[in-house]
C-alpha positions as CSV (number, residue, x, y, z in Angstrom):
1,M,32.4,-63.5,13.8
2,S,29.0,-65.0,13.2
3,G,27.0,-64.3,10.2
4,F,24.2,-62.7,12.3
5,T,26.7,-60.1,13.9
6,G,28.3,-59.5,10.5
7,V,24.9,-58.6,9.2
8,L,24.5,-56.2,12.1
9,V,27.7,-54.7,11.2
10,L,26.8,-54.2,7.7
11,L,23.6,-52.7,8.7
12,F,25.4,-50.3,11.2
13,L,27.7,-49.2,8.2
14,I,25.0,-48.8,5.7
15,A,23.0,-46.6,8.3
16,A,26.1,-44.6,9.3
17,S,26.8,-43.9,5.6
18,L,23.3,-42.8,5.2
19,L,23.5,-40.4,7.9
20,L,26.8,-38.9,6.8
21,V,25.4,-38.4,3.3
22,G,22.2,-36.8,4.7
23,F,24.2,-34.7,6.9
24,A,26.5,-33.6,4.1
25,D,23.3,-32.7,2.0
26,H,21.8,-30.8,5.0
27,M,25.0,-28.9,5.5
28,Q,25.2,-28.2,1.8
29,T,21.7,-27.0,1.6
30,R,22.2,-24.8,4.5
31,R,25.3,-23.1,2.7
32,H,23.4,-22.8,-0.5
33,V,20.5,-20.9,1.7
34,L,23.1,-18.9,3.6
35,Q,25.0,-17.7,0.4
36,H,21.5,-17.0,-1.3
37,K,20.7,-15.0,1.7
38,L,23.8,-13.1,1.9
39,Q,23.8,-12.3,-1.8
40,Q,20.1,-11.0,-1.4
41,M,21.3,-8.7,1.5
42,T,24.2,-7.5,-0.2
43,L,22.2,-6.6,-3.2
44,R,19.8,-4.8,-0.8
45,I,22.6,-2.7,0.6
46,G,23.6,-1.5,-2.9
47,E,19.9,-0.6,-3.5
48,L,19.7,1.4,-0.2
49,E,23.0,3.0,-0.9
50,E,21.6,4.3,-4.2
51,I,18.5,5.4,-2.3
52,C,20.3,7.2,0.4
53,A,22.5,9.2,-2.1
54,G,19.6,9.9,-4.3
55,V,17.3,11.1,-1.3
56,E,19.6,13.1,0.6
57,P,20.0,16.2,-1.7
58,L,16.2,16.5,-2.4
59,I,15.3,17.1,1.3
60,E,16.4,19.7,3.8
61,S,16.2,17.2,6.9
62,I,19.0,14.5,7.3
63,L,16.6,12.3,9.4
64,V,15.5,10.4,6.5
65,P,18.8,9.5,4.7
66,R,19.9,8.8,8.4
67,L,17.3,6.2,8.6
68,I,18.1,4.6,5.3
69,N,21.9,4.5,6.5
70,D,20.8,2.8,9.5
71,E,19.3,0.1,7.5
72,I,22.5,-0.2,5.5
73,L,24.3,-0.6,9.0
74,D,21.9,-3.1,10.2
75,L,22.4,-5.5,6.9
76,A,26.0,-5.1,6.8
77,Q,26.4,-6.1,10.5
78,S,24.0,-9.0,9.9
79,I,26.1,-10.0,7.0
80,K,29.2,-10.0,9.2
81,R,27.6,-12.1,11.9
82,L,26.3,-14.6,9.7
83,D,29.7,-15.0,7.8
84,P,32.5,-13.5,9.7
85,N,34.7,-14.3,6.7
86,A,32.7,-11.9,4.3
87,T,35.6,-9.3,4.0
88,S,34.1,-7.9,0.9
89,I,31.2,-6.3,2.9
90,D,34.0,-4.5,5.2
91,I,34.4,-1.5,3.2
92,K,30.4,-1.0,2.8
93,L,30.3,-1.3,6.7
94,E,33.0,1.3,7.2
95,Q,31.4,3.8,4.6
96,A,28.0,3.3,6.3
97,K,29.7,3.9,9.9
98,E,31.4,7.2,8.6
99,L,27.9,8.5,7.1
100,A,26.2,7.7,10.4
101,E,28.7,9.8,12.4
102,K,28.3,12.7,10.1
103,F,24.6,12.5,10.2
104,A,24.9,12.2,14.1
105,A,26.8,15.3,14.1
106,G,24.0,17.0,11.9
107,Q,26.3,17.4,8.9
108,R,25.1,16.4,5.2
109,S,27.1,14.3,2.9
110,Q,25.7,16.3,-0.2
111,P,24.1,19.8,-0.8
112,F,20.4,20.4,-1.0
113,Y,19.9,20.4,-4.8
114,R,16.6,19.2,-6.8
115,V,17.4,20.0,-10.0
116,L,17.7,16.8,-12.1
117,P,18.7,16.5,-15.9
118,D,15.7,14.7,-17.5
119,E,12.2,13.2,-17.0
120,A,13.9,9.8,-16.6
121,A,15.9,11.2,-13.5
122,I,13.0,12.7,-12.2
123,A,10.9,9.5,-12.5
124,K,13.9,7.5,-10.9
125,H,14.3,9.8,-7.9
126,K,10.4,9.9,-7.1
127,Q,10.8,6.3,-6.7
128,F,13.5,6.8,-4.5
129,L,11.2,9.0,-2.4
130,T,8.5,6.5,-2.3
131,E,10.8,3.8,-1.1
132,A,12.2,6.3,1.5
133,G,8.8,6.7,2.6
134,R,8.3,2.9,3.3
135,I,11.8,2.8,5.3
136,V,10.5,5.7,7.3
137,R,7.2,3.8,8.2
138,R,9.1,0.5,8.9
139,H,11.3,2.4,11.3
140,H,8.3,3.9,13.1
141,A,6.8,0.4,13.2
142,L,9.8,-0.8,15.0
143,G,9.7,2.1,17.5
144,R,12.9,3.8,16.4
145,I,11.2,7.1,15.7
146,Q,8.4,8.9,17.4
147,N,5.0,9.7,15.5
148,A,6.1,13.4,15.2
149,D,9.2,12.6,13.6
150,M,7.5,9.9,11.1
151,E,4.8,12.4,10.3
152,S,7.1,15.2,9.5
153,S,9.2,12.8,7.6
154,I,6.3,11.8,5.3
155,R,5.2,15.3,4.7
156,E,8.8,16.3,3.7
157,L,9.1,13.4,1.3
158,G,5.9,14.5,-0.3
159,W,6.9,17.9,-0.7
160,S,10.0,16.9,-2.2
161,H,8.0,14.4,-4.7
162,M,6.0,17.6,-6.0
163,M,9.1,20.1,-5.9
164,L,11.0,17.9,-8.3
165,D,8.5,18.8,-11.0
166,V,8.1,22.4,-10.0
167,V,11.8,22.9,-9.7
168,S,12.3,21.2,-13.2
169,L,9.6,23.5,-14.8
170,V,10.8,26.8,-13.1
171,V,14.2,25.9,-14.5
172,L,12.8,25.3,-18.1
173,G,11.0,28.5,-17.9
174,H,14.3,30.4,-16.7
175,Q,16.3,28.9,-19.5
176,A,13.6,30.0,-21.9
177,V,13.6,33.7,-20.6
178,N,17.3,33.5,-20.9
179,R,17.4,32.6,-24.5
180,N,14.7,35.3,-25.2
181,D,11.7,32.9,-25.6
182,P,9.1,34.2,-23.4
183,V,6.2,32.2,-25.1
184,V,7.7,29.0,-24.1
185,A,8.9,30.5,-20.6
186,Y,5.2,31.5,-19.9
187,G,3.9,27.9,-20.7
188,Y,6.6,26.4,-18.2
189,Y,5.9,28.7,-15.5
190,K,2.1,28.1,-15.8
191,R,2.5,24.4,-15.8
192,A,4.4,24.7,-12.4
193,Q,1.9,27.0,-11.1
194,N,-1.0,25.0,-12.3
195,L,0.7,21.8,-10.2
196,L,1.1,23.8,-7.3
197,M,-2.6,25.0,-7.5
198,T,-3.8,21.4,-7.9
199,S,-2.0,19.7,-5.2
200,H,-3.4,18.8,-2.0
201,L,-0.4,19.2,0.1
202,Q,-1.3,21.4,3.1
203,D,1.8,23.6,3.3
204,D,2.1,27.6,3.4
205,R,5.1,27.2,1.1
206,R,2.8,26.1,-1.8
207,H,0.7,29.1,-1.5
208,R,3.8,31.5,-1.3
209,L,5.1,29.7,-4.5
210,V,1.8,30.6,-6.4
211,R,2.0,34.0,-5.6
212,E,5.7,34.4,-6.7
213,I,5.1,32.6,-10.0
214,D,2.2,35.0,-10.5
215,E,4.8,38.0,-9.7
216,I,7.1,36.3,-12.3
217,L,4.4,36.3,-15.0
218,E,3.5,40.1,-14.0
219,G,6.9,41.0,-14.4
220,K,7.5,41.9,-10.7
221,R,10.3,39.6,-10.2
222,L,12.9,37.6,-11.9
223,A,12.8,34.5,-10.0
224,L,11.7,32.7,-7.0
225,D,12.7,33.9,-3.2
226,E,15.9,31.5,-2.5
227,E,14.2,30.3,0.5
228,L,11.7,28.6,-1.4
229,M,14.2,27.7,-4.4
230,P,17.8,28.0,-3.5
231,E,18.8,26.4,-7.0
232,S,19.4,29.8,-8.5
233,A,22.1,29.0,-11.0
234,F,19.5,29.4,-14.1
235,N,17.9,32.5,-12.6
236,P,17.3,35.0,-15.5
237,T,19.6,38.2,-15.6
238,Q,16.5,40.4,-16.9
239,K,13.1,40.3,-16.5
240,P,11.0,38.6,-19.1
241,I,8.4,40.8,-20.8
242,F,5.2,38.7,-20.7
243,S,2.8,41.9,-21.1
244,N,3.6,42.0,-24.8
245,L,2.3,38.7,-25.5
246,N,-0.9,38.6,-27.5
247,P,-3.6,36.4,-27.4
248,T,-2.3,34.2,-30.2
249,N,0.9,33.9,-28.4
250,L,-0.6,32.7,-25.2
251,E,-2.8,30.2,-27.1
252,S,0.5,28.9,-28.4
253,A,1.8,28.5,-24.8
254,K,-1.5,26.7,-23.7
255,P,-0.4,23.2,-25.2
256,L,2.3,23.3,-22.7
257,V,-0.2,23.6,-19.9
258,D,-2.7,21.3,-21.3
259,E,0.2,18.6,-21.8
260,H,0.7,18.9,-18.1
261,K,-2.8,18.8,-17.1
262,A,-3.2,15.5,-19.0
263,K,-0.5,13.7,-17.0
């Protein structure tokens, strides 16, 4: 073999080595990018599961949680296509499929219940409702739901967002009545009523709630109609007596109302 041929062979081997190294680096980079993408998709599934579980008890229709679950299904199936060996996602995929079947049959996985333990939980679930609104709009943009379904879902989410505060305040009022503290009860009921009166939501239920809280304050009823507030576990067992409250008593309840107005 001549010297020139040897040089050519050497150059070929060097070029081949560089190509192999480059290809290996490229494949490694692709694996890193794919792993990162799969990790982000898996994290998003976890977020959506929490949103779906948090939103479903707050709204009467199952359309919104169904759309959220559909998004979980899409992500889980995409992960399986990108990585057929991703067995860790199989359980989430099966759970999403089971939930999808339940929603398709018109069944709920959780009862309708809007009483939350504290302000932190209320704030967290309001964020869930906001994110659910984005998901509904995204499904509408993709042509998966009609205008009417999108609009009704957004209205329902807005109503639920407001009612988280209203239900909480009414429950606090009921609890105050049950411990025979009419001054505090009056303040909570008035806060709930003020929130309803200052809301811009166009819903006949809002006007009914305002009237019924008036009736509670006037001693004409114990609690709200269960059609409006089925969460009745805290309903008073006897009517509060607000007629005995004097101006001083009512003035002491006013800071509760003012506190809410300032928010």
